[in-house]
C-alpha positions, -999 to 999 in steps of 0.1 A, spaced: 0 0 0 13 34 -9 23 55 21 13 92 24 49 102 27 56 87 -7 30 109 -25 43 131 -52 46 166 -37 36 182 -70 5 161 -72 -5 169 -36 2 206 -43 -21 205 -73 -50 194 -50 -49 229 -35 -50 248 -68 -87 256 -63 -80 273 -29 -94 308 -34 -71 325 -9 -39 309 -24 -50 319 -59 -53 355 -48 -19 354 -32 -4 340 -64 -18 371 -81 0 394 -56 6 420 -44 -21 419 -17 -23 439 15 -31 420 47 -43 438 78 -17 429 104 -36 420 136 -64 439 118 -62 476 112 -40 478 143 -26 513 137 -61 527 144 -78 500 165 -68 477 193 -49 448 177 -63 413 173 -99 423 179 -130 419 158 -132 457 157 -97 460 142 -107 433 117 -138 452 106 -118 483 102 -92 465 80 -120 451 59 -136 485 55 -103 501 46 -100 476 17 -75 450 30 -75 418 10 -74 397 43 -65 400 79 -38 383 100 -43 373 136 -25 353 163 -39 324 183 -29 306 215 -46 284 241 -65 295 272 -62 273 303 -95 255 295 -84 247 260 -99 274 238 -79 290 210 -80 328 217 -69 357 195 -40 374 212 -3 379 203 16 382 236 22 353 260 10 376 287 -23 395 290 -7 426 306 0 447 275 -34 445 257 -59 441 286 -67 454 320 -58 421 337 -33 437 361 -62 459 375 -90 434 374 -70 406 389 -47 427 410 -45 404 440 -46 372 420 -17 347 426 -13 344 388 3 379 389 35 362 401 39 344 368 31 374 347 -6 370 340 0 344 313 -28 336 288 -24 299 294 -33 305 331 -67 320 324 -100 304 313 -118 317 282 -146 333 303 -120 352 324 -101 364 294 -133 377 278 -143 395 309 -112 418 304 -112 451 286 -90 449 255 -95 484 243 -85 511 269 -48 502 267 -48 515 231 -52 551 244 -21 548 267 13 565 259 36 554 231 59 537 257 33 510 262 39 497 227 16 495 197 -8 520 211 -24 548 190 3 571 202 30 546 193 17 547 157 13 585 158 -25 582 155 -37 594 188 -54 624 173 -67 605 143 -88 578 160 -124 573 147 -153 587 166 -167 551 167 -137 539 186 -137 569 210 -174 563 217 -169 526 222 -140 531 246 -160 558 265 -192 536 268 -202 519 300 -223 494 280 -197 484 254 -164 467 258 -138 455 233 -130 418 241 -103 393 232 -120 372 206 -120 334 205 -108 318 173 -144 308 164 -156 344 167 -127 355 145 -136 329 119 -173 337 121 -166 373 113 -143 363 84 -171 342 69 -199 367 75 -181 395 56 -169 371 29 -132 377 36 -99 358 41 -77 352 72 -41 342 80 -41 324 113 -7 325 130 -3 297 155 18 311 184 40 285 201 63 291 231 92 270 243 79 266 278 45 254 267 39 217 261 5 218 244 15 232 210 2 200 193 -31 204 211 -34 240 199 -27 230 163 -54 203 165 -80 227 180 -73 253 153 -78 226 126 -110 214 143 -124 249 143 -116 255 107 -132 222 98 -163 227 119 -169 262 104 -162 249 69 -139 277 61 -107 259 49 -107 278 16 -107 312 34 -78 304 57 -41 303 55 -24 289 86 12 299 94 37 294 122 74 297 131 71 261 145 79 237 117 66 207 137 32 223 140 31 228 103 41 192 97 14 180 121 -13 200 102 -1 188 68 -4 152 80 -39 160 92 -51 174 59 -33 178 26 -59 204 15 -50 230 41 -31 261 30 1 264 51 27 292 54 63 289 67 72 319 89 109 329 92 128 357 109 162 347 96 172 333 61 178 296 58 193 276 28 174 255 3 142 274 10 122 262 -20 131 226 -12 122 230 25 88 247 17 76 223 -9 94 190 -3 100 189 35 70 209 47 47 206 17 37 242 25 23 269 2 36 303 12 67 319 27 64 347 53 94 368 63 105 402 76 112 432 54 146 435 72 157 403 55 155 421 22 173 452 36 141 473 37 132 494 67 151 506 98 188 499 101 189 473 74 179 498 46 205 506 20 204 529 -10 231 511 -29 226 476 -40 264 469 -38 263 478 -1 238 451 8 251 420 26 253 389 5 226 373 26 202 400 15 211 397 -22 207 359 -19 173 364 -3 162 386 -32 172 359 -57 153 333 -36 122 354 -40 124 352 -78 129 314 -76 99 310 -53 77 330 -78 88 308 -106 76 279 -86 43 296 -77 51 300 -40 37 333 -28 59 355 -6 44 377 22 64 403 40 59 416 76 53 443 89 54 474 66 37 507 75 58 531 54 46 536 18 82 542 7 93 508 21 64 492 3 74 507 -30 110 495 -24 97 459 -17 75 459 -49 105 470 -69 122 438 -58 93 415 -66 55 412 -65 52 406 -28 21 406 -6 25 428 25 13 427 61 6 462 74 -8 478 105 -17 508 84 -38 495 55 -50 529 45 -14 542 40 -2 511 20 -32 502 -2 -26 531 -27 9 518 -32 0 481 -34 -30 487 -58 -6 500 -85 22 475 -76 
């Protein structure tokens, strides 16, 4: 009997050719709302997703990890401190000693927290409206929501995030967050898969992770899933790793790896490190093999233009409104 591991990777890949999200990514460039429209709304919330959709983003990206009682929740940090009022609401709770970790709270506790007020705090808090320079540009809707006694922005569950994606006829990139000191990464991957299956939204979803074992687990579970390899440093034989070892579909990497943005930016091609030049050539090879590339996280239109001069790359952005005019003519 033929084993799954002996299947022709090209034949298996062809089985995903009808995946609508992958097909759009192959026609890049697209703009994906990073944690929703998170330069103007609290990140990883349904409200930020709606704002990204209304701004014209082609999809949204969000992070998931597990609550104590085994529910995938949409939040980036390992701790609840930065993006909720947990330190105030659970001030005398013994879980403060371990840093108010997401994994130590049940879903009902997490969703009892306010996940909006932090966004009005100073820039030093990180990824607040002031951090993005948007404190005076916030929508009246957000101001009214944050000032209301009857409304509260919550940390969504994965199912709530998928439900919104389906209702507005959109696409989503789910990033599975894994941490070295957590032993239930396999459980998280399985629960994400079960949610996607139960809500019948496989063709709307691309699942990515830095954790290669998680991606391998998901591929074994279902050859029809769209999977993305996340990387923050270059690695050799990339196209072979993506297609043959991982049987993945997309490649997600930082703009800095191409010498774009911040300290890595260079105006002269001859000044770029060899690793960056190699990475740019790799992109061309990936495109020839129909492997879409997605770059994180770009908020400066000039950086977006520089990226699109290198190749037709899809871009994750916190500021969809600023980047869409560049990407739409890319």
